[in-house]
KENU-652356 format. One record per residue (C-alpha): x, y, z; residue in three letters; residue number from 1. Coordinates in Angstrom, 1 decimal. Each point is the difference from the previous one (the first is absolute). Example, Ala and Ser with C-alpha at 12.3 -4.5 7.8 and 13.67 -1.06 7.14 Angstrom:
BEGIN
<r x="12.3" y="-4.5" z="7.8" type="Ala" seq="1"/>
<r x="1.4" y="3.4" z="-0.7" type="Ser" seq="2"/>
This chain:
BEGIN
<r x="0.0" y="0.0" z="0.0" type="Met" seq="1"/>
<r x="1.2" y="3.5" z="-0.9" type="Asp" seq="2"/>
<r x="0.1" y="1.9" z="3.3" type="Asp" seq="3"/>
<r x="2.4" y="2.7" z="-1.1" type="Lys" seq="4"/>
<r x="-1.3" y="3.5" z="-0.6" type="Val" seq="5"/>
<r x="0.9" y="2.1" z="-3.0" type="Arg" seq="6"/>
<r x="1.6" y="3.4" z="0.4" type="Phe" seq="7"/>
<r x="1.1" y="2.7" z="-2.5" type="Asp" seq="8"/>
<r x="2.7" y="2.7" z="0.5" type="Ile" seq="9"/>
<r x="1.0" y="2.8" z="-2.3" type="Glu" seq="10"/>
<r x="3.6" y="1.3" z="0.0" type="Phe" seq="11"/>
<r x="0.7" y="3.2" z="-2.0" type="Pro" seq="12"/>
<r x="3.4" y="-0.4" z="-1.6" type="Ile" seq="13"/>
<r x="2.3" y="2.2" z="-2.1" type="His" seq="14"/>
<r x="1.2" y="-2.2" z="-2.7" type="Ala" seq="15"/>
<r x="-0.8" y="-0.9" z="-3.6" type="Ser" seq="16"/>
<r x="-2.5" y="-2.9" z="-0.5" type="Pro" seq="17"/>
<r x="2.6" y="-1.7" z="-2.2" type="Gln" seq="18"/>
<r x="2.7" y="0.1" z="2.6" type="Leu" seq="19"/>
<r x="-2.4" y="-1.1" z="2.8" type="Leu" seq="20"/>
<r x="-1.2" y="-3.0" z="-2.0" type="Phe" seq="21"/>
<r x="3.6" y="-1.3" z="-0.1" type="Gln" seq="22"/>
<r x="0.1" y="0.2" z="3.8" type="Tyr" seq="23"/>
<r x="-3.3" y="-1.8" z="0.6" type="Ile" seq="24"/>
<r x="0.2" y="-2.7" z="-2.8" type="Ser" seq="25"/>
<r x="3.6" y="-1.2" z="-0.2" type="Thr" seq="26"/>
<r x="2.0" y="-2.1" z="2.4" type="Pro" seq="27"/>
<r x="2.9" y="2.5" z="0.0" type="Ser" seq="28"/>
<r x="-2.4" y="2.9" z="0.5" type="Gly" seq="29"/>
<r x="-1.9" y="-1.7" z="2.9" type="Leu" seq="30"/>
<r x="3.2" y="-1.0" z="1.7" type="Ser" seq="31"/>
<r x="0.9" y="3.7" z="0.2" type="Glu" seq="32"/>
<r x="-2.9" y="0.8" z="2.4" type="Trp" seq="33"/>
<r x="-2.4" y="-2.9" z="0.6" type="Phe" seq="34"/>
<r x="2.3" y="-2.7" z="1.3" type="Ser" seq="35"/>
<r x="3.7" y="-0.8" z="0.4" type="Asp" seq="36"/>
<r x="0.1" y="-2.1" z="-3.1" type="Asn" seq="37"/>
<r x="-2.5" y="-1.2" z="-2.7" type="Val" seq="38"/>
<r x="0.3" y="-2.9" z="-2.4" type="Asn" seq="39"/>
<r x="-2.5" y="-1.0" z="-2.6" type="Ser" seq="40"/>
<r x="-0.5" y="-3.0" z="-2.1" type="Arg" seq="41"/>
<r x="-2.8" y="0.7" z="-2.4" type="Gly" seq="42"/>
<r x="-3.1" y="1.0" z="2.0" type="Glu" seq="43"/>
<r x="1.5" y="-1.1" z="3.3" type="Leu" seq="44"/>
<r x="1.8" y="2.7" z="2.0" type="Phe" seq="45"/>
<r x="2.1" y="-0.8" z="3.2" type="Thr" seq="46"/>
<r x="0.3" y="2.9" z="2.4" type="Phe" seq="47"/>
<r x="2.8" y="-0.2" z="2.5" type="Ile" seq="48"/>
<r x="0.3" y="1.9" z="3.3" type="Trp" seq="49"/>
<r x="2.9" y="-0.7" z="2.4" type="Asp" seq="50"/>
<r x="-0.6" y="-3.6" z="0.9" type="Asp" seq="51"/>
<r x="-3.4" y="-0.6" z="-1.5" type="Ser" seq="52"/>
<r x="-1.4" y="-0.3" z="-3.5" type="Glu" seq="53"/>
<r x="-3.5" y="0.0" z="-1.4" type="Glu" seq="54"/>
<r x="-1.2" y="-1.0" z="-3.4" type="Gln" seq="55"/>
<r x="-2.7" y="1.8" z="-2.0" type="Ala" seq="56"/>
<r x="-1.6" y="-0.7" z="-3.4" type="Lys" seq="57"/>
<r x="-0.3" y="2.8" z="-2.4" type="Leu" seq="58"/>
<r x="-3.7" y="0.1" z="-0.8" type="Leu" seq="59"/>
<r x="0.0" y="2.8" z="-2.5" type="Ser" seq="60"/>
<r x="2.1" y="2.8" z="-1.3" type="Lys" seq="61"/>
<r x="-1.0" y="2.8" z="-2.3" type="Lys" seq="62"/>
<r x="3.0" y="1.9" z="-1.4" type="Ser" seq="63"/>
<r x="0.5" y="3.4" z="1.5" type="Gly" seq="64"/>
<r x="-3.1" y="-0.4" z="2.2" type="Glu" seq="65"/>
<r x="-0.2" y="-2.7" z="2.6" type="Arg" seq="66"/>
<r x="1.2" y="-3.3" z="1.4" type="Val" seq="67"/>
<r x="-2.0" y="-2.5" z="2.1" type="Lys" seq="68"/>
<r x="1.5" y="-2.8" z="2.1" type="Phe" seq="69"/>
<r x="-1.4" y="-2.8" z="2.3" type="Arg" seq="70"/>
<r x="2.1" y="-1.4" z="2.7" type="Trp" seq="71"/>
<r x="0.4" y="-3.8" z="-0.5" type="Ile" seq="72"/>
<r x="-0.8" y="-0.5" z="3.7" type="Ala" seq="73"/>
<r x="-3.4" y="1.7" z="-0.5" type="Asp" seq="74"/>
<r x="-0.6" y="-2.1" z="-3.2" type="Glu" seq="75"/>
<r x="0.7" y="-3.2" z="1.9" type="Glu" seq="76"/>
<r x="-2.6" y="1.0" z="2.6" type="Glu" seq="77"/>
<r x="-2.5" y="0.7" z="-2.9" type="Ala" seq="78"/>
<r x="-0.1" y="3.7" z="0.9" type="Leu" seq="79"/>
<r x="-1.0" y="2.3" z="-2.9" type="Thr" seq="80"/>
<r x="2.0" y="3.0" z="1.4" type="Cys" seq="81"/>
<r x="2.8" y="1.6" z="-2.0" type="Tyr" seq="82"/>
<r x="2.0" y="3.2" z="0.0" type="Phe" seq="83"/>
<r x="0.0" y="2.4" z="-2.8" type="Glu" seq="84"/>
<r x="2.1" y="3.1" z="-0.7" type="Ile" seq="85"/>
<r x="-1.5" y="2.4" z="-2.6" type="Arg" seq="86"/>
<r x="1.4" y="3.1" z="-1.5" type="Ile" seq="87"/>
<r x="-2.6" y="2.7" z="-0.2" type="Gln" seq="88"/>
<r x="0.5" y="3.3" z="-1.9" type="Val" seq="89"/>
<r x="-2.5" y="2.9" z="0.4" type="Asp" seq="90"/>
<r x="-1.1" y="1.0" z="-3.4" type="Glu" seq="91"/>
<r x="-0.1" y="3.7" z="0.8" type="Ile" seq="92"/>
<r x="2.9" y="0.6" z="2.4" type="Thr" seq="93"/>
<r x="2.1" y="-2.9" z="-1.2" type="Lys" seq="94"/>
<r x="0.7" y="-0.8" z="3.6" type="Asp" seq="95"/>
<r x="1.2" y="-3.6" z="0.5" type="Val" seq="96"/>
<r x="-1.1" y="-2.3" z="2.8" type="Ser" seq="97"/>
<r x="0.6" y="-3.6" z="0.9" type="Leu" seq="98"/>
<r x="-3.2" y="-1.8" z="1.0" type="Met" seq="99"/>
<r x="0.5" y="-3.0" z="2.2" type="Val" seq="100"/>
<r x="-2.7" y="-2.6" z="0.5" type="Thr" seq="101"/>
<r x="0.8" y="-2.7" z="2.6" type="Asp" seq="102"/>
<r x="-1.7" y="-2.3" z="2.4" type="Phe" seq="103"/>
<r x="0.6" y="-0.7" z="3.7" type="Ala" seq="104"/>
<r x="-1.6" y="-1.6" z="3.0" type="Asp" seq="105"/>
<r x="-2.4" y="2.5" z="1.5" type="Glu" seq="106"/>
<r x="2.1" y="0.5" z="3.1" type="Asp" seq="107"/>
<r x="3.2" y="0.6" z="-2.1" type="Glu" seq="108"/>
<r x="-1.3" y="2.6" z="-2.6" type="Val" seq="109"/>
<r x="1.7" y="2.9" z="1.8" type="Asp" seq="110"/>
<r x="3.2" y="-1.9" z="0.2" type="Glu" seq="111"/>
<r x="-0.1" y="-0.9" z="-3.6" type="Ala" seq="112"/>
<r x="-0.7" y="3.6" z="-1.0" type="Lys" seq="113"/>
<r x="3.0" y="1.1" z="2.0" type="Met" seq="114"/>
<r x="2.1" y="-2.6" z="-1.7" type="Leu" seq="115"/>
<r x="-1.0" y="1.3" z="-3.4" type="Trp" seq="116"/>
<r x="0.7" y="3.6" z="1.1" type="Glu" seq="117"/>
<r x="3.5" y="-1.0" z="0.9" type="Asn" seq="118"/>
<r x="0.5" y="-1.9" z="-3.2" type="Gln" seq="119"/>
<r x="-1.2" y="2.9" z="-2.2" type="Ile" seq="120"/>
<r x="2.1" y="2.4" z="2.1" type="Ser" seq="121"/>
<r x="3.0" y="-2.2" z="-1.0" type="Asp" seq="122"/>
<r x="-1.1" y="0.1" z="-3.6" type="Leu" seq="123"/>
<r x="-0.2" y="3.8" z="0.1" type="Lys" seq="124"/>
<r x="3.6" y="0.2" z="1.4" type="His" seq="125"/>
<r x="1.2" y="-2.3" z="-2.8" type="Val" seq="126"/>
<r x="-1.7" y="2.2" z="-2.5" type="Leu" seq="127"/>
<r x="1.2" y="3.2" z="1.6" type="Gly" seq="128"/>
<r x="-3.6" y="1.2" z="0.3" type="Ser" seq="129"/>
<r x="-0.1" y="0.7" z="3.7" type="Val" seq="130"/>
């Protein structure tokens, strides 16, 4: 049973959508800010932090726009949750934002949001967009 709740967060970011897409969709880009190291074999991505690693399946990818992953552990538990990172550009102002959709247990949503805030902060530092 899927008992995780969905949450969405928006992060304004000063970078071109093309550059951002490299950082959210490639193993080398993701290893700059999301985890210590990232390896991929086809649709399977391995995210490595200190002494742990998690695998995620790339569910979809739209060039220049978004990536969507599902953790293998969630898939094995038959959970339908995922995490998605989308690049959104305001048509009028051309302001760029990263839209993050993720799922967490109800009592861990605030913690999960804080984790994303830290991760995106790291991304902004890498981009020089602080």
